[in-house]
C-alpha positions in Angstrom: 87.0 81.8 -54.5 86.0 78.1 -54.2 88.4 75.2 -54.1 87.6 74.0 -57.6 88.4 77.4 -59.1 91.6 77.7 -57.1 92.6 74.2 -58.2 92.0 74.9 -61.9 93.8 78.2 -61.7 96.7 76.6 -59.8 97.0 73.8 -62.4 96.7 76.3 -65.3 99.4 78.6 -64.0 101.8 75.8 -63.4 101.3 74.2 -66.9 101.6 77.7 -68.4 105.0 78.2 -66.7 106.1 74.7 -67.7 105.2 75.1 -71.3 106.9 78.5 -71.4 110.2 76.6 -71.2 111.0 77.6 -67.7 113.0 74.9 -65.8 110.7 72.5 -64.0 112.0 73.3 -60.5 111.4 77.1 -61.0 108.0 76.5 -62.6 106.8 74.4 -59.7 108.4 76.6 -57.0 107.2 79.9 -58.5 103.6 78.7 -58.8 103.6 77.3 -55.3 105.1 80.5 -53.8 102.6 82.7 -55.7 99.5 80.8 -54.5 101.0 80.5 -51.0 101.3 84.3 -50.9 97.8 84.8 -52.4 95.7 82.2 -50.6 97.6 81.2 -47.4 98.5 82.9 -44.2 101.7 85.0 -44.5 103.3 83.0 -41.7 103.7 80.0 -44.2 106.1 82.1 -46.4 108.5 82.3 -43.5 108.5 78.5 -43.1 109.2 77.6 -46.7 112.8 76.6 -46.0 111.9 74.5 -43.0 109.1 72.8 -45.0 111.5 71.9 -47.8 114.3 70.8 -45.5 112.0 68.5 -43.5 110.9 66.8 -46.7 114.4 66.4 -48.1 115.7 65.0 -44.8 115.2 61.5 -46.1 117.9 58.9 -46.3 116.3 57.3 -49.4 117.1 60.4 -51.4 120.8 59.5 -51.1 120.2 56.9 -53.9 119.7 59.7 -56.5 123.2 61.3 -56.5 124.8 57.9 -56.1 123.1 56.3 -59.0 123.7 59.5 -61.0 127.4 59.2 -60.2 127.3 55.6 -61.4 125.8 56.6 -64.7 128.1 59.6 -65.1 131.2 57.4 -64.6 129.9 54.8 -67.1 128.8 57.4 -69.6 132.3 59.1 -69.6 133.9 56.1 -71.2 133.6 54.1 -74.4 131.5 51.5 -72.4 128.6 51.8 -74.8 130.7 50.9 -77.8 132.3 48.0 -75.9 129.0 46.6 -74.9 127.5 47.0 -78.4 130.5 45.4 -80.1 130.7 42.5 -77.7 127.0 41.6 -78.0 127.2 42.0 -81.8 130.0 39.4 -81.9 127.7 36.8 -80.3 124.4 37.8 -81.9 125.3 38.5 -85.5 124.3 35.1 -86.9 120.7 35.5 -85.6 118.4 37.1 -88.2 118.5 40.8 -87.3 121.4 40.1 -85.0 122.9 43.6 -85.4 119.6 45.1 -84.4 119.2 42.7 -81.5 122.8 43.6 -80.3 121.6 47.2 -80.1 118.5 46.4 -78.2 120.4 44.3 -75.6 123.2 46.8 -75.5 120.6 49.5 -74.6 119.2 47.3 -71.9 122.6 46.5 -70.3 123.7 50.2 -70.5 120.4 51.4 -69.1 120.7 48.9 -66.2 124.0 50.7 -65.2 123.2 54.3 -65.9 119.5 54.6 -65.5 119.4 57.5 -68.0 117.4 57.3 -71.2 119.2 60.1 -73.1 122.6 58.8 -72.0 121.7 55.3 -73.3 120.6 56.7 -76.6 123.8 58.7 -77.0 126.2 56.0 -75.9 124.8 53.1 -77.9 123.4 55.2 -80.8 126.7 56.9 -81.6 128.2 53.5 -82.4 125.1 51.5 -83.4 123.2 53.8 -85.8 126.0 54.2 -88.3 126.6 50.4 -88.4 122.9 49.6 -88.8 122.5 52.0 -91.7 125.8 50.8 -93.3 124.5 47.2 -93.1 121.3 48.2 -94.9 118.9 48.7 -92.1 116.4 51.5 -92.9 117.0 54.8 -91.2 113.7 54.4 -89.4 114.4 51.0 -88.0 118.0 51.9 -87.0 117.0 55.0 -85.1 113.8 53.5 -83.7 115.8 50.7 -82.1 117.9 53.2 -80.3 115.1 55.6 -79.4 113.0 52.8 -77.9 115.9 50.9 -76.4 116.9 54.1 -74.6 113.6 54.3 -72.8 114.5 51.1 -70.9 116.7 53.3 -68.8 113.7 54.6 -66.8 112.2 51.1 -66.1 115.1 48.7 -65.6 116.6 49.1 -62.2 118.3 51.2 -61.0 115.7 53.7 -62.2 115.6 57.3 -61.0 112.0 57.4 -62.2 110.9 54.5 -60.0 112.8 56.2 -57.0 110.8 59.4 -57.5 107.5 57.4 -57.9 108.3 55.6 -54.7 108.9 58.8 -52.8 105.7 60.4 -54.2 103.5 57.3 -53.5 105.3 56.3 -50.3 106.1 52.8 -51.7 109.1 50.7 -51.2 112.0 51.5 -53.6 113.2 47.9 -53.3 109.8 46.5 -54.3 109.6 48.9 -57.2 113.0 47.9 -58.4 112.0 44.2 -58.3 108.7 44.9 -60.0 110.6 46.5 -62.9 112.6 43.4 -63.8 109.8 41.3 -65.3 108.2 44.1 -67.4 111.7 45.3 -68.4 112.4 41.8 -69.7 109.1 41.7 -71.4 109.8 45.0 -73.2 113.2 43.7 -74.3 111.6 40.6 -75.7 108.9 42.5 -77.6 111.4 45.0 -79.0 113.7 42.1 -80.1 110.7 40.3 -81.7 109.8 43.4 -83.7 113.4 43.9 -84.8 113.5 40.4 -86.1 110.2 40.7 -88.0 111.1 44.1 -89.5 114.6 42.9 -90.4 113.1 40.0 -92.4 110.6 42.3 -94.2 113.4 44.8 -95.1 115.7 41.9 -96.2 112.9 40.6 -98.5 112.3 44.1 -99.9 116.1 44.6 -100.5 116.4 41.3 -102.2 113.4 42.0 -104.4 114.8 45.4 -105.5 118.3 44.1 -106.0 121.2 46.0 -107.6 121.8 48.7 -105.1 124.9 48.0 -102.9 123.4 49.9 -100.0 120.2 47.8 -100.1 122.2 44.6 -100.6 124.4 45.3 -97.6 121.7 43.8 -95.3 122.2 40.5 -97.2 125.9 40.3 -96.5 127.2 38.0 -93.7 129.7 39.6 -91.4 132.7 37.3 -90.8 133.2 36.9 -87.1 135.2 34.0 -85.8 135.1 32.2 -82.4 138.3 33.9 -81.6 136.5 37.3 -82.1 133.6 36.1 -79.9 135.9 34.9 -77.1 138.0 38.1 -77.2 134.8 40.1 -76.8 134.0 38.5 -73.4 136.6 40.4 -71.3 135.1 43.7 -72.5 131.6 42.6 -71.6 132.4 40.7 -68.3 133.1 43.7 -66.1 129.7 45.1 -66.8 128.0 41.8 -66.1 129.9 41.5 -62.8 128.9 45.0 -61.7 125.2 44.4 -62.6 125.3 41.0 -60.8 126.8 42.5 -57.6 124.1 45.2 -57.6 121.3 42.7 -58.1 122.6 40.2 -55.5 123.2 42.9 -52.9 119.7 44.4 -53.4 117.6 41.3 -54.0 119.5 39.1 -51.6 118.6 41.4 -48.8 122.2 42.3 -48.1 121.8 46.1 -48.6 119.2 48.8 -48.8 118.6 50.7 -52.1 120.7 53.5 -50.7 123.6 51.2 -49.8 123.3 49.5 -53.2 123.5 52.8 -54.9 126.8 53.4 -53.0 128.1 50.0 -54.1 127.2 50.8 -57.7 128.8 54.3 -57.6 132.0 53.0 -56.1 132.1 49.9 -58.4 131.5 52.0 -61.6 134.1 54.5 -60.6 136.7 51.9 -59.9 135.9 50.1 -63.2 136.3 53.2 -65.3 139.6 54.0 -63.6 141.0 50.5 -64.0 139.6 49.6 -67.5 139.4 53.0 -69.2 142.2 54.9 -67.4 139.8 57.7 -66.4 142.1 58.8 -63.5 143.3 62.1 -64.8 142.1 65.3 -63.0 140.1 66.4 -66.1 138.3 63.0 -66.3 137.4 63.0 -62.6 136.3 66.6 -62.9 134.0 65.8 -65.8 132.4 62.9 -63.9 131.9 64.7 -60.7 130.7 68.0 -62.3 128.2 66.1 -64.4 127.0 64.3 -61.3 126.6 67.5 -59.3 124.7 69.3 -62.1 122.2 66.5 -62.7 121.8 65.6 -59.0 121.3 69.3 -58.1 118.7 69.6 -60.8 116.8 66.6 -59.7 116.9 67.5 -56.0 115.7 71.0 -56.8 112.8 69.5 -58.7 112.0 67.2 -55.7 112.3 70.1 -53.2 109.9 72.4 -55.1 107.5 69.6 -55.9 107.2 69.0 -52.1 106.3 72.6 -51.7 103.9 72.4 -54.7 102.1 69.4 -53.2 102.1 71.0 -49.7 100.3 74.1 -51.1 97.9 72.0 -53.1 97.0 69.9 -50.1 96.7 73.0 -47.8 94.3 74.6 -50.2 92.2 71.4 -50.5 92.9 70.9 -54.2 94.3 67.4 -53.8 91.3 66.3 -51.6 88.8 67.9 -53.9 90.3 66.3 -57.0 90.5 62.9 -55.3 86.8 63.2 -54.1 85.8 64.2 -57.7 87.6 61.2 -59.2 86.0 58.8 -56.6 82.5 60.3 -57.1 82.7 59.6 -60.9 81.9 56.0 -59.9 83.9 54.6 -62.8 84.7 50.9 -62.9 88.3 50.0 -62.1 89.3 49.4 -65.7 87.4 52.4 -67.1 89.2 54.6 -64.6 92.5 52.9 -65.4 91.9 53.5 -69.2 91.3 57.2 -68.8 94.2 57.6 -66.5 96.4 56.0 -69.1 95.1 58.4 -71.8 95.7 61.3 -69.4 99.3 60.3 -68.7 100.0 59.7 -72.4 98.8 63.2 -73.3 100.9 64.7 -70.5 103.8 62.8 -71.8 103.5 64.7 -75.1 104.5 67.9 -73.3 106.1 67.1 -69.9 109.1 65.0 -68.8 108.6 62.0 -66.5 109.8 63.8 -63.4 107.1 66.5 -63.7 104.3 64.0 -64.4 105.2 61.8 -61.4 105.5 64.6 -58.9 102.4 66.5 -60.0 100.0 63.7 -60.8 100.7 60.9 -58.4 99.4 62.7 -55.2 96.1 63.4 -56.9 95.6 59.8 -58.2 96.6 57.9 -55.1 93.3 58.2 -53.2 91.3 57.0 -56.2 93.8 54.2 -57.0 93.5 53.0 -53.4 89.7 53.1 -53.3 89.6 51.0 -56.5 92.0 48.5 -55.1 94.7 49.1 -57.8 98.1 47.8 -56.7 100.4 50.9 -56.4 103.5 48.9 -57.2 102.0 47.5 -60.3 100.6 50.9 -61.3 104.0 52.5 -60.9 105.4 50.1 -63.5 102.5 50.8 -65.9 102.9 54.5 -65.3 106.6 54.3 -66.1 105.9 52.5 -69.4 103.4 55.2 -70.3 106.1 57.8 -69.6 108.5 55.8 -71.8 106.1 56.5 -74.6 106.4 60.2 -74.0 110.2 60.0 -74.5 109.7 59.0 -78.1 106.6 61.0 -79.0 106.6 64.7 -80.2 106.7 67.5 -79.4 108.9 67.0 -76.3 110.1 63.4 -77.1 113.6 63.8 -75.6 115.1 60.6 -77.2 114.0 61.7 -80.7 116.0 64.9 -80.4 119.0 63.2 -78.8 119.2 60.8 -81.8 118.7 63.7 -84.2 121.6 65.3 -82.5 124.0 62.4 -82.9 122.7 61.5 -86.4 121.8 64.9 -87.9 121.9 63.5 -91.5 118.7 61.5 -90.7 115.5 63.4 -90.9 113.5 63.8 -87.7 110.4 62.4 -89.7 112.2 59.1 -90.3 113.2 58.9 -86.6 109.6 59.5 -85.5 108.1 56.9 -87.9 110.7 54.4 -87.0 109.8 54.7 -83.3 106.0 54.3 -83.8 106.0 50.4 -83.9 107.9 50.4 -80.6 105.1 52.5 -79.1 102.8 49.7 -80.2 105.0 47.2 -78.4 104.8 49.3 -75.2 101.0 49.4 -75.5 101.0 45.6 -76.0 103.2 45.3 -72.9 100.7 47.2 -70.8 97.8 45.0 -72.1 99.9 41.9 -71.1 100.5 43.4 -67.6 96.8 44.0 -67.2 96.1 40.4 -68.1 99.1 38.9 -66.2 99.9 41.4 -63.4 102.1 38.8 -61.8 104.8 39.7 -64.3 105.4 42.9 -62.2 104.1 41.8 -58.8 105.3 38.2 -58.3 108.9 39.0 -57.6 108.4 41.8 -55.0 105.6 39.8 -53.3 107.8 36.7 -53.2 110.8 38.4 -51.7 108.7 40.5 -49.3 106.2 37.9 -48.3 107.6 37.6 -44.8 107.9 41.3 -44.2 
């Protein structure tokens, strides 16, 4: 059987297992073991454990459970509501201020927990009812949270960028720095759309008149300066924690793994002191959640290493890379079709599976075309953000449907569509101005 046939069969079996609903780790591992037994010398089966251990024996991987612990500690508390209420106190006078408060709250929470579903749940449980009560349409209210939650996989610390860095052998520190500019760009574009849509809905509500629910959007919320100042102590601890992490990482004082430790300890101390999460049940919930998620991610990483090892041994990776290069596509034509390919995969697969399966195949072609791998990692992450709010797998859509079951899934989906347009616009801007992603890491690492 030739390499092309084996490669197509290998890919088909793996996708079939993934689409069957089997956990990602088991799907990748079972597929790899099956093809190892069928097409490789039997001696390799005896060295599976050694192969996996040698790949996991990487200090950088320590960042994953530590950042997960940081997110679990923050997610256990009412931090999401505190962030949302504090920002709303300062932004409510701006047109669409309540919507903007939700966008910025998602950004702040995402910067601390790095989890898209956790951000949607924490901010959405407080924000969506208030948005709907104040007259925002169900689509806009849920779209803000669904799209805002996706920022969790782009704004550092990001587990997605860590996994991409491991798969592409790129610096985690550089990737984190590269995520800041595009993350800020997406926040700005989301906020811009919220303001535009708010004005359109306000005009429509005013034109219809009469209905109290429609008029709610026209009412001014009475918030005094005393309310604003009293909100600062609730917001300040989160700002301090983010500042410490940023200074330690980008000031060159600590490696990403050490920064993850700082974040984990800082978040744990904060939830103990501010939210009194010191009872055994609280600590047990935080640690058990950390263990479950970290174990799941590490199992996926372990089996993905085995998956790519088998793919490389059988020559599938090399064959696919050679085929891509021999297509002789221009840089931007190749980039366009890769974008379409990743978007389609995002309809069905989570970001972790896409990164670990696709990155090793694309790397040779990306290098041959001179595409910056740090820049491409950011674009790839934004593409996978789209997958989080597009059916049929769109995880954020179902998280929001779970916390707001009274809102139809159709309304959640249509409310998210304009934000997909904003993400597409962000990618176009990054193509025209790549320095938005590359300037910061190049500036900080220019001497190294």
